[in-house]
C-alpha positions in Angstrom: -104.8 -57.1 16.7 -103.5 -53.4 16.7 -102.1 -54.1 13.2 -105.5 -55.4 12.0 -107.2 -52.3 13.4 -104.7 -50.3 11.6 -105.4 -52.0 8.3 -109.2 -51.6 8.9 -109.0 -47.8 9.6 -106.6 -47.3 6.6 -109.1 -49.0 4.3 -112.2 -47.4 5.4 -110.9 -43.9 6.2 -107.1 -42.7 6.2 -106.4 -44.2 2.7 -109.8 -44.7 1.2 -109.4 -45.4 -2.4 -112.4 -43.4 -3.5 -112.0 -40.0 -1.5 -108.2 -40.2 -0.4 -106.3 -42.1 -3.4 -108.8 -41.3 -5.9 -108.2 -44.6 -7.4 -110.9 -46.4 -9.8 -112.4 -43.2 -10.7 -114.0 -44.4 -14.0 -116.4 -47.0 -12.4 -116.9 -44.5 -9.5 -118.2 -41.9 -11.9 -120.0 -44.1 -14.4 -121.8 -46.6 -12.4 -123.0 -44.7 -9.4 -126.4 -43.6 -11.0 -128.1 -45.5 -8.2 -127.0 -46.8 -4.8 -127.7 -50.5 -5.8 -125.4 -50.2 -8.9 -122.8 -48.5 -6.8 -122.8 -51.2 -3.9 -122.9 -54.1 -6.2 -119.9 -53.1 -8.3 -118.0 -52.0 -4.9 -118.8 -55.6 -3.3 -117.7 -57.4 -6.5 -114.6 -55.3 -6.4 -113.9 -55.8 -2.7 -114.3 -59.7 -3.2 -111.9 -59.7 -6.1 -109.4 -57.7 -4.0 -109.7 -60.0 -1.0 -109.3 -63.0 -3.3 -106.3 -61.5 -5.1 -104.5 -60.5 -2.1 -105.1 -64.0 -0.4 -103.9 -65.7 -3.7 -100.8 -63.7 -4.3 -99.5 -63.5 -0.8 -98.7 -67.3 -0.3 -96.8 -67.5 -3.5 -95.2 -64.0 -3.2 -91.7 -65.5 -2.7 -92.0 -67.9 -5.7 -92.8 -65.4 -8.3 -89.7 -63.9 -10.0 -89.5 -60.2 -9.7 -89.1 -59.8 -13.4 -92.6 -61.3 -14.1 -94.6 -60.4 -10.9 -97.0 -57.8 -12.6 -97.9 -60.0 -15.5 -98.5 -62.9 -12.9 -100.6 -60.6 -10.6 -103.0 -59.5 -13.6 -103.4 -63.0 -14.7 -104.5 -63.9 -11.1 -106.8 -60.8 -10.9 -108.2 -61.6 -14.5 -109.1 -65.3 -13.5 -110.9 -64.1 -10.3 -112.7 -61.4 -12.2 -113.8 -63.8 -14.7 -115.4 -66.0 -11.9 -117.3 -62.8 -10.3 -118.5 -61.7 -13.8 -119.9 -65.4 -14.7 -121.4 -65.7 -11.3 -123.2 -62.4 -11.4 -124.3 -63.2 -15.1 -125.6 -66.5 -13.8 -127.4 -65.5 -10.7 -128.2 -61.8 -11.3 -128.4 -61.5 -15.1 -130.3 -58.2 -15.2 -127.8 -56.6 -12.8 -125.0 -57.9 -15.0 -126.6 -56.1 -18.1 -126.7 -52.8 -16.1 -123.2 -53.0 -14.8 -121.9 -54.3 -18.2 -118.4 -53.6 -19.2 -117.5 -52.4 -15.9 -117.3 -55.9 -14.2 -114.7 -57.1 -16.6 -112.9 -53.6 -16.2 -112.2 -54.7 -12.5 -109.0 -56.2 -13.9 -107.5 -52.9 -14.9 -108.7 -51.1 -11.8 -105.7 -49.3 -10.3 -106.6 -50.1 -6.7 -106.7 -53.8 -7.1 -103.3 -54.2 -8.6 -101.9 -51.4 -6.3 -102.8 -53.5 -3.1 -101.5 -56.7 -4.6 -98.2 -55.0 -5.5 -97.7 -52.8 -2.5 -99.3 -55.1 0.3 -100.0 -58.7 -0.6 -96.5 -59.1 -2.1 -94.8 -58.2 1.1 -97.1 -59.7 3.8 -98.6 -63.0 4.9 -102.1 -64.1 3.8 -104.4 -63.3 6.7 -103.3 -59.5 6.9 -103.4 -59.3 3.0 -107.0 -60.8 2.8 -108.1 -58.2 5.5 -106.4 -55.3 3.6 -107.9 -56.0 0.2 -111.3 -56.6 1.7 -111.2 -53.4 3.7 -109.7 -51.2 0.8 -112.7 -52.7 -1.4 -115.3 -52.0 1.6 -114.0 -48.5 1.7 -114.3 -48.0 -2.1 -117.9 -49.7 -1.8 -119.0 -47.2 0.9 -117.9 -44.3 -1.4 -119.8 -46.0 -4.5 -122.9 -46.6 -2.4 -123.0 -43.2 -0.7 -122.3 -41.3 -4.1 -124.9 -43.6 -5.8 -127.4 -42.9 -3.1 -127.0 -39.1 -3.2 -127.2 -39.0 -6.9 -130.2 -41.3 -6.9 -132.1 -39.1 -4.4 -131.3 -35.8 -6.0 -131.8 -37.1 -9.6 -135.0 -39.3 -9.1 -136.4 -38.8 -5.6 -135.9 -42.5 -4.9 -133.5 -44.7 -3.0 -132.6 -48.4 -3.8 -134.3 -48.3 -7.2 -133.1 -51.5 -9.0 -133.0 -53.7 -6.1 -135.2 -56.1 -7.9 -132.0 -56.5 -10.3 -130.4 -58.5 -7.5 -133.1 -60.1 -5.5 -136.0 -60.3 -8.1 -139.3 -58.9 -8.8 -140.4 -59.1 -4.9 -137.7 -56.7 -3.9 -139.5 -53.7 -5.6 -141.4 -53.2 -2.4 -138.2 -52.2 -0.7 -137.6 -49.2 -2.9 -138.0 -46.0 -0.9 -139.6 -42.9 -2.4 -137.7 -40.1 -0.7 -139.2 -37.4 -2.5 -142.9 -37.9 -3.7 -144.1 -36.4 -7.0 -140.7 -35.5 -7.8 -139.8 -34.7 -11.5 -136.1 -35.4 -11.1 -133.0 -33.4 -11.8 -131.1 -34.7 -14.8 -127.8 -33.2 -13.9 -127.5 -35.6 -10.8 -127.6 -38.6 -12.8 -125.4 -37.4 -15.7 -121.6 -37.7 -15.7 -121.1 -34.0 -14.3 -123.3 -34.8 -11.3 -121.0 -37.8 -10.5 -118.0 -35.1 -10.4 -119.8 -32.7 -8.4 -121.0 -35.4 -6.0 -117.6 -36.9 -5.6 -116.1 -33.4 -4.9 -118.5 -33.0 -2.2 -117.7 -36.2 -0.6 -113.9 -35.4 -0.8 -114.6 -31.9 0.6 -116.6 -33.4 3.5 -114.1 -36.1 4.5 -111.4 -33.4 4.4 -113.4 -30.9 6.6 -113.8 -33.8 9.1 -110.1 -34.3 9.1 -109.3 -30.6 9.6 -111.8 -30.4 12.4 -110.3 -33.5 14.1 -106.9 -31.9 13.8 -107.9 -28.5 15.3 -109.8 -29.9 18.1 -107.2 -32.4 19.2 -105.3 -31.6 22.6 -102.0 -31.4 20.9 -103.2 -28.6 18.8 -104.9 -26.8 21.7 -101.6 -26.9 23.6 -99.5 -25.4 20.7 -100.8 -21.7 21.3 -100.1 -22.0 24.9 -96.6 -23.2 24.7 -96.0 -20.5 22.1 -96.7 -18.0 24.9 
């Protein structure tokens, strides 16, 4: 259980792919114009990562070392194709918005990185958990960044929810700032860089606060005297 807890904490916080490892920056910066877009692509990536890790782990000892990377990419490509076609079938408007970034999950660095560094060396259950938690950590960053950009840029939250759940979901869109005229920079690529920089800074600030307020750090000055 402690191993599973460590995997969860690493995926969501300590080794978060969005604000620590800084992997998969292209979709992070391009898709996060709204919270719905960011969460949708993040969840799709998380499902691919969990399935890829779960598929590679059982056969890890059967794949020759010389061709392991091409085999891993083929597995990931097959899973991404399934996800891509499913979104196209059941949420076609969302598929049109996310566009090329769904197939590009295949070349997302974090997907292959977790298959290579974790699933190829561990049993299936921890591997599936690692893939999903890494993907979920990235999803949280995508959703948070998309939400911040949407609020600052448009004054709304969860706009585009009807792309996923149909026209009836428009009633759940929140107007955070009434009569807002918008802030164009927030929904342009420079706004994505600025927003991600703020998230990284906040995460690092929290880590520094935790380090300086820990009992061990408070004992060091006393011991030096």
